[in-house]
Each structure stands twice: as C-alpha cells, then as structure tokens.
Backbone as CSV, one residue per row, in Angstrom:
resi,resn,N_x,N_y,N_z,CA_x,CA_y,CA_z,C_x,C_y,C_z
1,MET,118.057,125.059,133.535,117.630,125.837,134.651,117.839,125.118,136.023
2,SER,118.433,126.041,137.133,118.307,125.244,138.567,117.173,124.338,139.124
3,ASP,117.260,123.480,139.860,116.394,122.934,140.458,115.408,123.944,141.481
4,LEU,116.440,124.858,141.930,115.605,125.947,142.974,114.663,126.795,141.882
5,LYS,115.044,127.185,141.037,114.419,128.183,140.177,113.572,127.532,139.734
6,LYS,113.500,126.231,139.064,112.049,125.387,138.604,111.265,125.289,139.603
7,THR,111.652,124.824,140.815,110.600,124.670,141.966,109.812,126.091,142.265
8,PHE,110.902,127.237,142.119,110.354,128.438,142.471,109.253,128.838,141.606
9,GLU,109.531,128.512,140.069,108.599,128.873,139.086,107.316,128.143,139.246
10,GLU,107.470,126.901,139.515,106.227,125.954,139.783,105.240,126.193,140.992
11,THR,106.097,127.017,142.205,105.429,127.279,143.170,104.600,128.739,143.048
12,VAL,105.480,129.630,142.298,104.625,130.853,142.045,103.446,130.382,140.932
13,GLU,103.605,129.577,140.227,102.400,129.442,139.326,101.251,128.565,140.378
14,PHE,101.536,128.154,141.356,100.676,127.438,142.082,99.643,128.350,142.798
15,VAL,100.504,129.512,143.661,100.010,130.589,144.077,98.914,131.180,143.080
16,GLN,99.935,131.555,141.758,98.931,132.173,140.941,97.411,131.817,140.533
17,ASN,97.353,130.506,140.463,96.438,129.412,140.193,95.589,128.878,141.108
18,ALA,95.771,129.182,142.581,95.200,128.491,143.716,93.739,128.845,143.661
19,GLU,93.346,129.710,143.071,92.074,130.311,143.094,91.106,129.457,144.158
20,GLY,91.376,130.166,145.731,90.580,130.093,146.836,91.481,128.588,147.517
21,ASP,92.218,127.718,146.983,92.766,126.653,147.517,93.541,127.428,149.047
22,VAL,94.054,128.253,148.864,94.855,128.827,149.914,94.659,130.408,149.990
23,GLN,93.882,130.653,151.358,93.553,131.892,151.889,94.636,132.548,152.246
24,LEU,95.164,133.661,151.871,96.212,134.482,152.707,95.983,135.696,153.274
25,SER,96.181,136.103,154.384,96.175,137.539,154.956,96.692,138.277,154.240
26,ASN,96.395,139.672,154.171,96.966,140.913,153.800,98.632,141.039,154.040
27,GLU,99.089,140.627,155.278,100.019,140.365,155.693,101.036,139.470,154.830
28,GLN,100.384,137.954,154.503,100.877,136.849,154.001,101.205,137.533,152.608
29,LYS,100.277,137.944,152.092,100.414,138.665,150.650,101.518,139.545,150.546
30,LEU,101.789,140.395,151.368,102.726,141.371,151.444,103.962,140.500,151.201
31,GLN,104.079,139.850,152.407,105.329,139.004,152.488,105.936,138.085,151.031
32,MET,104.759,137.560,150.492,104.787,136.674,149.199,105.213,137.701,148.101
33,TYR,104.553,138.767,148.021,105.067,139.890,147.138,106.645,140.301,147.264
34,ALA,107.100,140.566,148.484,108.298,141.123,148.755,109.082,139.918,148.418
35,LEU,108.977,138.654,148.530,109.843,137.638,148.642,109.971,137.210,147.084
36,TYR,109.044,137.492,146.522,108.893,137.419,144.852,109.458,138.271,144.053
37,LYS,109.515,139.417,144.504,110.553,140.670,143.956,111.868,140.653,144.145
38,GLN,112.022,140.100,145.365,113.551,140.136,145.765,114.014,138.870,144.940
39,ALA,113.468,137.742,144.866,114.072,136.872,144.143,113.909,137.137,142.806
40,THR,113.318,137.635,142.256,113.257,137.960,140.508,113.966,139.211,140.196
41,GLU,114.091,140.330,141.100,114.507,141.737,140.767,115.659,142.113,141.579
42,GLY,115.803,141.419,142.715,117.096,141.980,143.723,116.585,142.850,144.454
43,ASP,117.356,143.783,145.044,117.227,144.601,146.232,116.122,145.759,145.441
44,VAL,115.571,146.372,146.349,114.200,147.548,146.072,115.049,148.396,145.703
45,SER,114.705,149.342,144.155,115.015,150.235,143.803,114.057,151.618,143.607
46,GLY,114.553,152.805,143.492,113.622,153.528,143.663,113.109,154.665,144.641
47,LYS,112.322,155.495,144.563,111.896,156.338,145.498,111.026,155.523,146.311
48,LYS,110.863,155.801,147.574,109.747,155.230,148.231,108.428,156.086,148.004
49,PRO,107.340,155.158,147.766,106.430,156.078,147.381,105.491,156.830,148.568
50,GLY,104.990,158.094,148.607,104.659,159.030,149.373,103.283,158.208,150.376
51,MET,103.175,158.900,151.369,102.373,158.596,152.836,100.954,158.275,152.311
52,MET,100.535,159.024,151.333,99.248,158.736,151.003,98.941,157.852,150.180
53,ASP,99.850,157.031,149.371,99.561,155.669,148.844,100.151,154.629,149.542
54,PHE,99.065,154.117,150.414,99.476,152.961,151.217,100.015,151.716,151.104
55,VAL,99.076,151.345,149.552,99.508,149.904,149.198,100.995,149.955,148.821
56,ALA,101.069,150.943,147.903,102.106,150.917,146.987,103.619,151.176,148.312
57,ARG,103.346,151.915,149.245,104.212,152.130,150.174,104.355,150.841,151.116
58,ALA,103.239,150.267,151.471,103.490,148.949,152.266,104.279,147.847,151.397
59,LYS,104.229,148.094,150.166,104.794,146.828,149.034,106.474,147.237,149.033
60,PHE,106.439,148.316,149.174,108.059,148.839,148.734,108.759,148.672,150.182
61,MET,108.010,148.973,151.335,108.820,148.524,152.759,108.778,147.344,152.967
62,ALA,108.135,146.596,152.605,108.219,145.152,152.836,109.262,144.523,151.818
63,TRP,109.367,145.009,150.712,110.320,144.515,149.799,111.689,145.002,150.423
64,GLU,111.766,146.285,150.861,112.941,147.185,151.439,113.556,146.560,152.318
65,GLU,112.908,145.513,153.436,113.271,145.034,154.592,113.868,143.677,154.185
66,LEU,113.794,143.124,152.814,114.649,142.002,152.460,115.985,142.430,151.483
67,LYS,116.087,143.791,151.803,117.691,144.229,150.985,118.734,143.202,151.758
68,GLY,119.499,142.730,150.814,120.692,142.050,150.854,120.452,140.658,150.921
69,LYS,119.560,140.144,150.968,118.944,138.777,150.669,119.253,138.548,149.283
70,THR,119.916,137.189,148.997,120.446,136.744,147.549,118.776,136.145,146.952
71,SER,119.082,136.285,145.887,117.819,135.641,145.205,117.426,134.318,145.303
72,GLU,118.514,133.246,145.754,118.472,131.952,145.955,117.669,131.820,147.496
73,GLU,118.170,132.587,148.418,117.444,132.923,149.774,116.128,133.281,149.566
74,ALA,115.721,134.382,148.601,114.258,134.849,148.651,113.568,133.612,147.893
75,MET,114.128,133.184,146.811,113.243,131.606,146.304,113.039,130.496,147.241
76,GLN,113.991,130.097,148.080,113.868,129.107,148.820,112.856,129.651,150.051
77,LYS,112.898,130.887,150.744,111.811,131.226,151.341,110.489,131.109,151.134
78,TYR,110.149,131.635,149.855,108.940,131.762,149.107,108.314,130.482,149.136
79,ILE,109.469,129.388,148.701,109.079,127.908,148.376,108.741,127.236,149.696
80,ASN,109.238,127.760,151.004,109.271,127.172,152.137,107.788,127.895,152.936
81,GLU,107.573,129.173,152.812,106.208,129.780,153.014,105.030,129.111,152.582
82,VAL,105.050,128.721,151.045,104.006,128.423,150.605,103.526,126.695,150.753
83,ALA,104.721,125.847,151.204,104.643,124.528,151.554,103.905,124.975,153.009
84,ALA,104.188,125.757,153.709,103.568,125.824,155.158,102.231,125.972,154.981
85,LEU,101.720,126.972,154.238,100.446,127.199,154.032,99.744,125.928,153.414
86,LYS,100.433,125.314,152.365,99.748,124.017,151.890,99.372,123.043,153.100
87,SER,100.203,122.891,154.038,100.101,121.746,155.162,99.101,122.553,156.217
C-alpha cells in the first residue's frame, strides 16, 4: 500500500471517529464526501437525482465537480482539508 493511500485511510478513520473534535459545516461535509467518493470510486456515474431529492442531488453535484481529478489528487486534497481543520 502506498504511503498516500495509508495516510488517506488513517485520515478517513479520524474523520469518522472524531466525535465532535472537528465541527464541519454542511458545505465542508459535502466537500469531504465528494473528495472521498472521487478518491475511492473515480468520476461520478449514474443519473443525476431529481430536483426534490435535495441531499442526493447536492452530493451528486459536488462529486460531479471533481470529474477528471485523479484518485491520488482527491486523496491528497482530502488529507490537506482535514489537516487544515485540525489546526
């Protein structure tokens, strides 16, 4: 496993287990979600959710904005975002 992937997985675990240590706004949560999905699954696929499914549509659109970004780029940005939140 590469150092980047290991650091990414440790960072994801930190975020999942932070339990109030890090307070994220809804916009930050959406960005972290999109970066995670891009890092782990690549470009968004499937049909865009309907207008009335606000949460799913927002997630889809945030992920869609990262289209073309490599997995490694998304992992590094995720790590950098969490590091900035910690400090």
